[in-house]
PyMOL commands that place a pseudoatom at each C-alpha (Angstrom):
pseudoatom trace, name=CA, resn=MET, resi=1, chain=A, elem=C, hetatm=0, pos=[-5.527, 8.738, -6.345]
pseudoatom trace, name=CA, resn=ILE, resi=2, chain=A, elem=C, hetatm=0, pos=[-2.302, 6.754, -6.739]
pseudoatom trace, name=CA, resn=GLU, resi=3, chain=A, elem=C, hetatm=0, pos=[-0.318, 7.202, -9.939]
pseudoatom trace, name=CA, resn=ARG, resi=4, chain=A, elem=C, hetatm=0, pos=[1.306, 3.981, -11.161]
pseudoatom trace, name=CA, resn=GLN, resi=5, chain=A, elem=C, hetatm=0, pos=[2.951, 4.927, -14.403]
pseudoatom trace, name=CA, resn=HIS, resi=6, chain=A, elem=C, hetatm=0, pos=[5.580, 2.832, -16.145]
pseudoatom trace, name=CA, resn=PHE, resi=7, chain=A, elem=C, hetatm=0, pos=[4.977, -0.374, -14.200]
pseudoatom trace, name=CA, resn=ALA, resi=8, chain=A, elem=C, hetatm=0, pos=[3.305, -3.564, -15.298]
pseudoatom trace, name=CA, resn=GLY, resi=9, chain=A, elem=C, hetatm=0, pos=[1.753, -5.975, -12.865]
pseudoatom trace, name=CA, resn=MET, resi=10, chain=A, elem=C, hetatm=0, pos=[-1.296, -6.856, -10.837]
pseudoatom trace, name=CA, resn=ILE, resi=11, chain=A, elem=C, hetatm=0, pos=[-2.950, -5.211, -7.881]
pseudoatom trace, name=CA, resn=PHE, resi=12, chain=A, elem=C, hetatm=0, pos=[-4.599, -7.598, -5.401]
pseudoatom trace, name=CA, resn=PHE, resi=13, chain=A, elem=C, hetatm=0, pos=[-8.038, -6.734, -4.003]
pseudoatom trace, name=CA, resn=ASN, resi=14, chain=A, elem=C, hetatm=0, pos=[-10.186, -8.214, -1.251]
pseudoatom trace, name=CA, resn=GLU, resi=15, chain=A, elem=C, hetatm=0, pos=[-13.870, -9.044, -1.708]
pseudoatom trace, name=CA, resn=ALA, resi=16, chain=A, elem=C, hetatm=0, pos=[-14.863, -5.460, -0.806]
pseudoatom trace, name=CA, resn=GLY, resi=17, chain=A, elem=C, hetatm=0, pos=[-12.625, -4.039, -3.549]
pseudoatom trace, name=CA, resn=ASP, resi=18, chain=A, elem=C, hetatm=0, pos=[-9.900, -2.693, -1.246]
pseudoatom trace, name=CA, resn=GLU, resi=19, chain=A, elem=C, hetatm=0, pos=[-6.289, -3.023, -2.376]
pseudoatom trace, name=CA, resn=VAL, resi=20, chain=A, elem=C, hetatm=0, pos=[-4.461, -5.645, -0.304]
pseudoatom trace, name=CA, resn=GLY, resi=21, chain=A, elem=C, hetatm=0, pos=[-1.134, -5.973, -2.120]
pseudoatom trace, name=CA, resn=GLY, resi=22, chain=A, elem=C, hetatm=0, pos=[0.265, -6.472, -5.549]
pseudoatom trace, name=CA, resn=LEU, resi=23, chain=A, elem=C, hetatm=0, pos=[2.922, -7.535, -7.967]
pseudoatom trace, name=CA, resn=ILE, resi=24, chain=A, elem=C, hetatm=0, pos=[4.647, -4.849, -10.026]
pseudoatom trace, name=CA, resn=TYR, resi=25, chain=A, elem=C, hetatm=0, pos=[7.759, -4.901, -12.140]
pseudoatom trace, name=CA, resn=ASN, resi=26, chain=A, elem=C, hetatm=0, pos=[9.729, -2.973, -14.740]
pseudoatom trace, name=CA, resn=SER, resi=27, chain=A, elem=C, hetatm=0, pos=[13.174, -2.918, -16.292]
pseudoatom trace, name=CA, resn=GLY, resi=28, chain=A, elem=C, hetatm=0, pos=[14.998, -1.000, -18.956]
pseudoatom trace, name=CA, resn=GLU, resi=29, chain=A, elem=C, hetatm=0, pos=[17.986, 1.122, -19.768]
pseudoatom trace, name=CA, resn=PHE, resi=30, chain=A, elem=C, hetatm=0, pos=[18.746, 4.752, -18.914]
pseudoatom trace, name=CA, resn=ARG, resi=31, chain=A, elem=C, hetatm=0, pos=[19.994, 7.100, -21.639]
pseudoatom trace, name=CA, resn=ASP, resi=32, chain=A, elem=C, hetatm=0, pos=[23.527, 6.738, -20.242]
pseudoatom trace, name=CA, resn=GLY, resi=33, chain=A, elem=C, hetatm=0, pos=[23.417, 2.954, -20.832]
pseudoatom trace, name=CA, resn=ARG, resi=34, chain=A, elem=C, hetatm=0, pos=[22.925, 1.883, -17.203]
pseudoatom trace, name=CA, resn=LYS, resi=35, chain=A, elem=C, hetatm=0, pos=[20.370, -0.888, -16.745]
pseudoatom trace, name=CA, resn=TYR, resi=36, chain=A, elem=C, hetatm=0, pos=[17.595, -0.580, -14.184]
pseudoatom trace, name=CA, resn=GLY, resi=37, chain=A, elem=C, hetatm=0, pos=[14.988, -2.896, -12.842]
pseudoatom trace, name=CA, resn=SER, resi=38, chain=A, elem=C, hetatm=0, pos=[12.425, -3.291, -10.150]
pseudoatom trace, name=CA, resn=GLY, resi=39, chain=A, elem=C, hetatm=0, pos=[10.205, -6.106, -9.003]
pseudoatom trace, name=CA, resn=HIS, resi=40, chain=A, elem=C, hetatm=0, pos=[7.893, -5.935, -6.014]
pseudoatom trace, name=CA, resn=LEU, resi=41, chain=A, elem=C, hetatm=0, pos=[5.489, -8.454, -4.481]
pseudoatom trace, name=CA, resn=SER, resi=42, chain=A, elem=C, hetatm=0, pos=[3.664, -7.114, -1.446]
pseudoatom trace, name=CA, resn=PHE, resi=43, chain=A, elem=C, hetatm=0, pos=[0.895, -7.928, 0.985]
pseudoatom trace, name=CA, resn=ASP, resi=44, chain=A, elem=C, hetatm=0, pos=[-0.930, -5.090, 2.745]
pseudoatom trace, name=CA, resn=ARG, resi=45, chain=A, elem=C, hetatm=0, pos=[-2.506, -4.719, 6.127]
pseudoatom trace, name=CA, resn=PHE, resi=46, chain=A, elem=C, hetatm=0, pos=[-6.248, -4.090, 5.892]
pseudoatom trace, name=CA, resn=MET, resi=47, chain=A, elem=C, hetatm=0, pos=[-6.842, -0.470, 4.815]
pseudoatom trace, name=CA, resn=ASP, resi=48, chain=A, elem=C, hetatm=0, pos=[-3.118, 0.273, 5.072]
pseudoatom trace, name=CA, resn=ASN, resi=49, chain=A, elem=C, hetatm=0, pos=[0.159, -0.179, 3.230]
pseudoatom trace, name=CA, resn=GLN, resi=50, chain=A, elem=C, hetatm=0, pos=[2.343, -3.261, 2.831]
pseudoatom trace, name=CA, resn=VAL, resi=51, chain=A, elem=C, hetatm=0, pos=[3.473, -5.267, 5.821]
pseudoatom trace, name=CA, resn=ILE, resi=52, chain=A, elem=C, hetatm=0, pos=[5.544, -7.784, 3.858]
pseudoatom trace, name=CA, resn=ASN, resi=53, chain=A, elem=C, hetatm=0, pos=[7.283, -7.296, 0.553]
pseudoatom trace, name=CA, resn=LEU, resi=54, chain=A, elem=C, hetatm=0, pos=[9.714, -9.218, -1.594]
pseudoatom trace, name=CA, resn=GLU, resi=55, chain=A, elem=C, hetatm=0, pos=[11.573, -6.735, -3.754]
pseudoatom trace, name=CA, resn=HIS, resi=56, chain=A, elem=C, hetatm=0, pos=[14.423, -6.149, -6.180]
pseudoatom trace, name=CA, resn=LYS, resi=57, chain=A, elem=C, hetatm=0, pos=[15.679, -2.650, -7.069]
pseudoatom trace, name=CA, resn=GLU, resi=58, chain=A, elem=C, hetatm=0, pos=[18.540, -2.175, -9.501]
pseudoatom trace, name=CA, resn=ASN, resi=59, chain=A, elem=C, hetatm=0, pos=[20.136, 1.227, -10.157]
pseudoatom trace, name=CA, resn=ILE, resi=60, chain=A, elem=C, hetatm=0, pos=[17.233, 2.999, -8.514]
pseudoatom trace, name=CA, resn=HIS, resi=61, chain=A, elem=C, hetatm=0, pos=[18.668, 5.575, -6.097]
pseudoatom trace, name=CA, resn=GLY, resi=62, chain=A, elem=C, hetatm=0, pos=[22.153, 4.290, -6.964]
pseudoatom trace, name=CA, resn=LEU, resi=63, chain=A, elem=C, hetatm=0, pos=[21.938, 0.842, -5.440]
pseudoatom trace, name=CA, resn=VAL, resi=64, chain=A, elem=C, hetatm=0, pos=[21.125, -2.766, -6.110]
pseudoatom trace, name=CA, resn=LYS, resi=65, chain=A, elem=C, hetatm=0, pos=[18.927, -4.218, -3.369]
pseudoatom trace, name=CA, resn=SER, resi=66, chain=A, elem=C, hetatm=0, pos=[17.051, -7.512, -3.209]
pseudoatom trace, name=CA, resn=GLY, resi=67, chain=A, elem=C, hetatm=0, pos=[15.287, -9.048, -0.257]
pseudoatom trace, name=CA, resn=LEU, resi=68, chain=A, elem=C, hetatm=0, pos=[12.409, -9.501, 2.102]
pseudoatom trace, name=CA, resn=THR, resi=69, chain=A, elem=C, hetatm=0, pos=[11.197, -6.532, 4.150]
pseudoatom trace, name=CA, resn=VAL, resi=70, chain=A, elem=C, hetatm=0, pos=[8.729, -6.615, 7.054]
pseudoatom trace, name=CA, resn=TYR, resi=71, chain=A, elem=C, hetatm=0, pos=[6.917, -3.502, 8.296]
pseudoatom trace, name=CA, resn=ASP, resi=72, chain=A, elem=C, hetatm=0, pos=[4.782, -2.640, 11.316]
pseudoatom trace, name=CA, resn=ARG, resi=73, chain=A, elem=C, hetatm=0, pos=[1.653, -0.644, 10.376]
pseudoatom trace, name=CA, resn=THR, resi=74, chain=A, elem=C, hetatm=0, pos=[-0.973, 0.906, 12.617]
pseudoatom trace, name=CA, resn=GLY, resi=75, chain=A, elem=C, hetatm=0, pos=[-3.896, -0.051, 10.377]
pseudoatom trace, name=CA, resn=ASN, resi=76, chain=A, elem=C, hetatm=0, pos=[-5.707, 3.182, 11.269]
pseudoatom trace, name=CA, resn=GLY, resi=77, chain=A, elem=C, hetatm=0, pos=[-6.080, 4.489, 7.696]
pseudoatom trace, name=CA, resn=SER, resi=78, chain=A, elem=C, hetatm=0, pos=[-3.289, 7.068, 7.957]
pseudoatom trace, name=CA, resn=PHE, resi=79, chain=A, elem=C, hetatm=0, pos=[-1.496, 5.652, 4.936]
pseudoatom trace, name=CA, resn=SER, resi=80, chain=A, elem=C, hetatm=0, pos=[-4.458, 6.468, 2.696]
pseudoatom trace, name=CA, resn=LYS, resi=81, chain=A, elem=C, hetatm=0, pos=[-4.556, 10.001, 4.112]
pseudoatom trace, name=CA, resn=ASN, resi=82, chain=A, elem=C, hetatm=0, pos=[-0.817, 10.296, 3.405]
pseudoatom trace, name=CA, resn=LEU, resi=83, chain=A, elem=C, hetatm=0, pos=[-1.343, 9.262, -0.242]
pseudoatom trace, name=CA, resn=ASP, resi=84, chain=A, elem=C, hetatm=0, pos=[-4.145, 11.787, -0.631]
pseudoatom trace, name=CA, resn=LEU, resi=85, chain=A, elem=C, hetatm=0, pos=[-1.885, 14.523, 0.753]
pseudoatom trace, name=CA, resn=ILE, resi=86, chain=A, elem=C, hetatm=0, pos=[0.938, 13.580, -1.625]
pseudoatom trace, name=CA, resn=TYR, resi=87, chain=A, elem=C, hetatm=0, pos=[-1.452, 13.598, -4.573]
pseudoatom trace, name=CA, resn=GLU, resi=88, chain=A, elem=C, hetatm=0, pos=[-2.799, 17.037, -3.554]
pseudoatom trace, name=CA, resn=TYR, resi=89, chain=A, elem=C, hetatm=0, pos=[0.768, 18.359, -3.170]
pseudoatom trace, name=CA, resn=LYS, resi=90, chain=A, elem=C, hetatm=0, pos=[1.617, 17.362, -6.751]
pseudoatom trace, name=CA, resn=GLN, resi=91, chain=A, elem=C, hetatm=0, pos=[-1.326, 19.199, -8.314]
pseudoatom trace, name=CA, resn=ASP, resi=92, chain=A, elem=C, hetatm=0, pos=[-0.479, 22.353, -10.278]
pseudoatom trace, name=CA, resn=GLU, resi=93, chain=A, elem=C, hetatm=0, pos=[-3.268, 24.319, -8.592]
pseudoatom trace, name=CA, resn=THR, resi=94, chain=A, elem=C, hetatm=0, pos=[-2.017, 23.595, -5.042]
pseudoatom trace, name=CA, resn=SER, resi=95, chain=A, elem=C, hetatm=0, pos=[-0.761, 26.864, -3.538]
pseudoatom trace, name=CA, resn=GLU, resi=96, chain=A, elem=C, hetatm=0, pos=[2.655, 27.179, -1.913]
pseudoatom trace, name=CA, resn=SER, resi=97, chain=A, elem=C, hetatm=0, pos=[1.031, 27.853, 1.460]
pseudoatom trace, name=CA, resn=ARG, resi=98, chain=A, elem=C, hetatm=0, pos=[-1.072, 24.684, 1.134]
pseudoatom trace, name=CA, resn=LYS, resi=99, chain=A, elem=C, hetatm=0, pos=[2.046, 22.717, 0.155]
pseudoatom trace, name=CA, resn=LYS, resi=100, chain=A, elem=C, hetatm=0, pos=[3.687, 23.853, 3.411]
pseudoatom trace, name=CA, resn=GLU, resi=101, chain=A, elem=C, hetatm=0, pos=[0.609, 22.707, 5.351]
pseudoatom trace, name=CA, resn=ILE, resi=102, chain=A, elem=C, hetatm=0, pos=[0.719, 19.336, 3.579]
pseudoatom trace, name=CA, resn=VAL, resi=103, chain=A, elem=C, hetatm=0, pos=[4.396, 18.838, 4.477]
pseudoatom trace, name=CA, resn=GLU, resi=104, chain=A, elem=C, hetatm=0, pos=[3.568, 19.644, 8.120]
pseudoatom trace, name=CA, resn=GLU, resi=105, chain=A, elem=C, hetatm=0, pos=[0.655, 17.173, 8.113]
pseudoatom trace, name=CA, resn=ILE, resi=106, chain=A, elem=C, hetatm=0, pos=[2.822, 14.408, 6.644]
pseudoatom trace, name=CA, resn=ASN, resi=107, chain=A, elem=C, hetatm=0, pos=[5.598, 15.122, 9.152]
pseudoatom trace, name=CA, resn=LYS, resi=108, chain=A, elem=C, hetatm=0, pos=[3.050, 14.825, 11.998]
pseudoatom trace, name=CA, resn=LEU, resi=109, chain=A, elem=C, hetatm=0, pos=[1.901, 11.451, 10.639]
pseudoatom trace, name=CA, resn=LYS, resi=110, chain=A, elem=C, hetatm=0, pos=[5.520, 10.276, 10.504]
pseudoatom trace, name=CA, resn=ALA, resi=111, chain=A, elem=C, hetatm=0, pos=[6.377, 11.600, 13.970]
pseudoatom trace, name=CA, resn=SER, resi=112, chain=A, elem=C, hetatm=0, pos=[3.355, 9.932, 15.561]
pseudoatom trace, name=CA, resn=GLY, resi=113, chain=A, elem=C, hetatm=0, pos=[4.264, 6.587, 13.976]
pseudoatom trace, name=CA, resn=ASP, resi=114, chain=A, elem=C, hetatm=0, pos=[0.986, 6.494, 12.049]
pseudoatom trace, name=CA, resn=LEU, resi=115, chain=A, elem=C, hetatm=0, pos=[2.767, 5.651, 8.785]
pseudoatom trace, name=CA, resn=GLY, resi=116, chain=A, elem=C, hetatm=0, pos=[4.440, 2.613, 10.334]
pseudoatom trace, name=CA, resn=ALA, resi=117, chain=A, elem=C, hetatm=0, pos=[8.051, 1.601, 10.134]
pseudoatom trace, name=CA, resn=GLU, resi=118, chain=A, elem=C, hetatm=0, pos=[10.331, -0.888, 8.437]
pseudoatom trace, name=CA, resn=ARG, resi=119, chain=A, elem=C, hetatm=0, pos=[11.333, -3.427, 11.095]
pseudoatom trace, name=CA, resn=LEU, resi=120, chain=A, elem=C, hetatm=0, pos=[13.301, -6.157, 9.319]
pseudoatom trace, name=CA, resn=PHE, resi=121, chain=A, elem=C, hetatm=0, pos=[15.269, -6.567, 6.093]
pseudoatom trace, name=CA, resn=LEU, resi=122, chain=A, elem=C, hetatm=0, pos=[16.769, -9.857, 4.979]
pseudoatom trace, name=CA, resn=GLY, resi=123, chain=A, elem=C, hetatm=0, pos=[18.595, -9.670, 1.686]
pseudoatom trace, name=CA, resn=SER, resi=124, chain=A, elem=C, hetatm=0, pos=[21.471, -8.114, -0.174]
pseudoatom trace, name=CA, resn=THR, resi=125, chain=A, elem=C, hetatm=0, pos=[22.374, -4.459, -0.743]
pseudoatom trace, name=CA, resn=ASN, resi=126, chain=A, elem=C, hetatm=0, pos=[25.153, -3.727, -3.212]
pseudoatom trace, name=CA, resn=GLU, resi=127, chain=A, elem=C, hetatm=0, pos=[26.407, -7.316, -2.908]
pseudoatom trace, name=CA, resn=ILE, resi=128, chain=A, elem=C, hetatm=0, pos=[26.480, -7.275, 0.916]
pseudoatom trace, name=CA, resn=PRO, resi=129, chain=A, elem=C, hetatm=0, pos=[24.190, -10.008, 2.326]
pseudoatom trace, name=CA, resn=GLN, resi=130, chain=A, elem=C, hetatm=0, pos=[22.577, -8.904, 5.567]
pseudoatom trace, name=CA, resn=LEU, resi=131, chain=A, elem=C, hetatm=0, pos=[19.919, -9.155, 8.221]
pseudoatom trace, name=CA, resn=VAL, resi=132, chain=A, elem=C, hetatm=0, pos=[18.882, -5.755, 9.607]
pseudoatom trace, name=CA, resn=LEU, resi=133, chain=A, elem=C, hetatm=0, pos=[16.597, -5.316, 12.632]
pseudoatom trace, name=CA, resn=LYS, resi=134, chain=A, elem=C, hetatm=0, pos=[15.086, -1.892, 13.365]
pseudoatom trace, name=CA, resn=ASP, resi=135, chain=A, elem=C, hetatm=0, pos=[13.266, -0.328, 16.305]
pseudoatom trace, name=CA, resn=LYS, resi=136, chain=A, elem=C, hetatm=0, pos=[9.679, 0.997, 16.279]
pseudoatom trace, name=CA, resn=GLU, resi=137, chain=A, elem=C, hetatm=0, pos=[10.836, 4.239, 14.661]
pseudoatom trace, name=CA, resn=GLY, resi=138, chain=A, elem=C, hetatm=0, pos=[12.542, 2.343, 11.829]
pseudoatom trace, name=CA, resn=ARG, resi=139, chain=A, elem=C, hetatm=0, pos=[16.067, 3.053, 13.066]
pseudoatom trace, name=CA, resn=GLN, resi=140, chain=A, elem=C, hetatm=0, pos=[18.676, 0.364, 12.434]
pseudoatom trace, name=CA, resn=ARG, resi=141, chain=A, elem=C, hetatm=0, pos=[19.656, -1.279, 15.734]
pseudoatom trace, name=CA, resn=ILE, resi=142, chain=A, elem=C, hetatm=0, pos=[21.266, -4.622, 14.755]
pseudoatom trace, name=CA, resn=ARG, resi=143, chain=A, elem=C, hetatm=0, pos=[22.975, -5.609, 11.522]
pseudoatom trace, name=CA, resn=LEU, resi=144, chain=A, elem=C, hetatm=0, pos=[24.409, -9.053, 10.775]
pseudoatom trace, name=CA, resn=PHE, resi=145, chain=A, elem=C, hetatm=0, pos=[26.297, -9.091, 7.480]
pseudoatom trace, name=CA, resn=VAL, resi=146, chain=A, elem=C, hetatm=0, pos=[29.203, -10.438, 5.472]
pseudoatom trace, name=CA, resn=ASP, resi=147, chain=A, elem=C, hetatm=0, pos=[31.436, -7.559, 4.378]
pseudoatom trace, name=CA, resn=SER, resi=148, chain=A, elem=C, hetatm=0, pos=[33.117, -7.193, 0.983]
pseudoatom trace, name=CA, resn=THR, resi=149, chain=A, elem=C, hetatm=0, pos=[36.197, -9.107, 2.205]
pseudoatom trace, name=CA, resn=GLY, resi=150, chain=A, elem=C, hetatm=0, pos=[34.105, -12.118, 3.255]
pseudoatom trace, name=CA, resn=LEU, resi=151, chain=A, elem=C, hetatm=0, pos=[34.291, -11.404, 6.997]
pseudoatom trace, name=CA, resn=ALA, resi=152, chain=A, elem=C, hetatm=0, pos=[31.114, -12.078, 9.005]
pseudoatom trace, name=CA, resn=ARG, resi=153, chain=A, elem=C, hetatm=0, pos=[30.159, -9.114, 11.200]
pseudoatom trace, name=CA, resn=LEU, resi=154, chain=A, elem=C, hetatm=0, pos=[27.563, -8.256, 13.832]
pseudoatom trace, name=CA, resn=HIS, resi=155, chain=A, elem=C, hetatm=0, pos=[26.944, -4.564, 14.623]
pseudoatom trace, name=CA, resn=PHE, resi=156, chain=A, elem=C, hetatm=0, pos=[24.804, -2.938, 17.317]
pseudoatom trace, name=CA, resn=TYR, resi=157, chain=A, elem=C, hetatm=0, pos=[23.609, 0.684, 17.009]
pseudoatom trace, name=CA, resn=ASP, resi=158, chain=A, elem=C, hetatm=0, pos=[22.105, 3.185, 19.433]
pseudoatom trace, name=CA, resn=GLU, resi=159, chain=A, elem=C, hetatm=0, pos=[18.965, 5.227, 18.758]
pseudoatom trace, name=CA, resn=PHE, resi=160, chain=A, elem=C, hetatm=0, pos=[21.045, 7.854, 16.941]
pseudoatom trace, name=CA, resn=GLY, resi=161, chain=A, elem=C, hetatm=0, pos=[22.508, 5.356, 14.470]
pseudoatom trace, name=CA, resn=ASP, resi=162, chain=A, elem=C, hetatm=0, pos=[25.929, 5.328, 16.101]
pseudoatom trace, name=CA, resn=LEU, resi=163, chain=A, elem=C, hetatm=0, pos=[27.781, 2.004, 16.231]
pseudoatom trace, name=CA, resn=THR, resi=164, chain=A, elem=C, hetatm=0, pos=[28.049, 0.950, 19.898]
pseudoatom trace, name=CA, resn=ALA, resi=165, chain=A, elem=C, hetatm=0, pos=[29.530, -2.528, 19.527]
pseudoatom trace, name=CA, resn=GLY, resi=166, chain=A, elem=C, hetatm=0, pos=[30.743, -4.761, 16.769]
pseudoatom trace, name=CA, resn=PHE, resi=167, chain=A, elem=C, hetatm=0, pos=[31.958, -8.328, 16.477]
pseudoatom trace, name=CA, resn=PRO, resi=168, chain=A, elem=C, hetatm=0, pos=[34.665, -8.848, 15.494]
pseudoatom trace, name=CA, resn=ASP, resi=169, chain=A, elem=C, hetatm=0, pos=[35.850, -5.503, 16.888]
pseudoatom trace, name=CA, resn=HIS, resi=170, chain=A, elem=C, hetatm=0, pos=[34.936, -2.584, 14.696]
for i in range(1, 170): cmd.bond("trace and resi %d" % i, "trace and resi %d" % (i + 1))
show_as sticks, trace
zoom trace
């Protein structure tokens, strides 16, 4: 069971009643006066999570991010299993030993690639416009962006996230 508290919007369903995407949004102000907001339009792979989403996040996890994200998903139903595990983990009656088992199960799903990976982001993060391409494991490999001084840059990264080349020189 998915908890969707504090968001307004619409969930999209196919003819069989399966969720296939949605539109959710919210905004407000934290107690410290900071504004926050989120808007999310997504389209899901059949029996899986989103494969395309258009999203805006403001002051959530300390950043402002707006853009288009594309994901690869296996479509094998692992995402639903992952949600069920997360829901079970959050229940008061779930024992500490079961919680450890759940974390191990989720880590196996991630390691096998069954939960999919973000592959492309086109948008802006903290006022830096960018195009980010990622490998099958979701690791950033190429980033084209305009830095805070207005200089256009192209960076290449290895599988460990280390910058291997940059234009102009890094």
